[in-house]
NUVEXDREN-511260 format. One record per residue (C-alpha): x, y, z. Coordinates in steps of 0.5 Angstrom, whole numbers, plus 500, padded with zeros to 3 digits. Layout:
! NUVEXDREN-511260
XYZ...
! end
This chain:
! NUVEXDREN-511260
201663356195658355196658347202654348199648350202642353206639347209646346211647354214640353218643347220649351223645357227640352230646349232650355235643358239643352241650352243651359244644362240641368245644373244651371236651370235652378239658378236661372229660375231663382234669378228670374223669381227674384227679378219678378219679385223686385219688379212687383215691389217696385211697381207697388211702391210707385202706385203707393206714391201716386196720390191720383192712383189712391183716389182711383183705387178708392173709387173702384173699391166703392163701386165694387161695394155698391155692386155687391150691395145691389146684388144682395138686395131682394128684387
! end
């Protein structure tokens, strides 16, 4: 998304306004937001159900804690 830049973003907004009109865009934005929110909750539910993922998350949290502790130790 960072590669688009400001001119590209403005062009996308103009094209969207021409295609859908100013009255339909808020409805499309809300629908897109709901879709993304449902997708995130679905992925979160899958990750919570996967016991191997819990182990991986616990291991990565422990690595982060160890790394932070090593940074705090005086040399």
